[in-house]
N, C-alpha and C positions, 0 to 999 in steps of 0.2 A: 490230499489223498483220502483223508478220513471222511471228509464230506461226501466223496464219491462212494465210499463204502456204506455210509448211512443211507444214501439215496438207493443204492443197489439192494440193501437189506431191509427195505420197508416190509414189515410183517404185521399181521393182525394177531394179537395175543388174546384170543377169545376161546370159549369152549369149542367152537367150530373151526378153530385155527388150523387143524389138520386138513380139513376139506376146503376151507376158504382162507388160505394162508397169507395171501397178499392181493394187491389190486389187480394184477394180471389174472389170477385164478378167478376172482369175483367177476371180472369183465368177461372172461371166457365162459363161465357158467351162465351169466345173463344172456350172452350171445347164443349159447346152446338152447336155452329155454325159448328165446325169441325166434330162433330159426325154424321152429315148428310151424309158425304162422305162414311164412313165405313158402314153405314146402307144401302146405295144404292149399293156400290161396293161389299160388302160382305167380305172385308178384311180390316185389321187395318194396317195403315202405321206406320213406325218407328217414324215419327214426332208426330203422335197422342199419342203414348205411352210416348214419351218424354214430351209432353205438359201435359199429365196426371200426370207425376211425378212432374212437376212444380206446378200443382194444388195441389197435396198432400203437397208439401212444403209450398205453400201459405196458406193451411189450418192448418198444424201442427205448424207453428211458432206462430200465434195468439192463437191457442188452448192450447199449452203448457204454454205460458205466461199467458193465462187466468186462467188455473188451478192453477198456482203458485199464481197469484193475489187473486183468490178465497180462497185458503188455508190461505192467509194472511188476510182474512176477508173482502175483497172488493167485491162489487156487481157492476152490470152493471150500467152505468151512469143514465139511466132512472129510476132506482130504488133507487138512492142515493140522499138524501136531501143535497143540497149545501147551504141551508139557506132560510128561509122564505117559506118552503114547495115547492120549485122549484128545478129542476135539474140544472146542470151547463149550460144546453142549454136553460134554461128559461121556461121549461114546467113543469106542475104539476108532482110530484113524483108518480110513479106507481110501488110498490114493486113486483107486479105479473110479471113484465117484466123480472125479473132476471131468473126465471125458464124457461120462454119462450126462452130467449137467449140460455140457456143450451139445450133446446129441439131442436132448429133449428141447433145448432152445432152438436148434436147427429145425427140428420137426415142427415146432410152433411157427417159426417163420415160414416154412414151406406150406403149412396148412393155412396160414393167413393169406398167402398168395393164391392157393387153390380156392379159397372162399371168394376172393376177388374175381377169379376167373368164372366161378359158378354164377355169381350174381350178374356179371356182365353178359354171359351167354354167348361168348365168342367162339370157344372151342367146342362146347357141347350145347345142344339146343336148350334155350333158356328155361323152359318149364321142366324139362328133364333134369337139368343141372340143379334146379332148386329142390328137387326131391332128395338129392344127396347132401343138401346143406346141413340137416341135423346130424348126419354121420360125420361130416367134416368137423363141425363145431364140437361134437362130443369127443372126437379124437383130440382136438386141440385142448379141450378142458383136461383130458387125461394127461396130455403132455405138460401143460402148465402145472398141474398137480404134482407131477413127477419132478419138475424143475425144483420146486420147493422141498420135496421129500428127499431127493438125493443130496441137496445142499446141507441137510441136517443129519439124517440117519445113515449109518454105515450099511453096506450091502452084505451079501452072504459071505464075502471073503475079506473081512477087515484085517488090516495089517499087511496086505499083499500089494 
């Protein structure tokens, strides 16, 4: 169980750690920056599709390990009391952060699916769909950022 927790909690401890906290956040940011080119050109490059698959992998690895950990009874760190009413990061415990962590993960999964639909061009006309690609990838970056943020920091109502 400990190795699952280590896989799930891969983080970058750098000065930019808040904005680029883990592999998924970095992959989402690169995907957002890269999505501008298909929106302008109207075509998706092979490299973009490969990076989208890398982003899927960066999402699925912590998602699957997180589900297994949750089935084992664990909750997100910001919702877990490490002793004295504080988390392992030294912040007040906020149990509401656990469902927020799940919510942002679900939004990320949904956005990855929407991106797949946009680049395939089956539901919406291909060129028009690609115009929405930067919006979808920016939303996904925000969701991935919040996945890491709610895992560490308490919300506006710690202790409830």
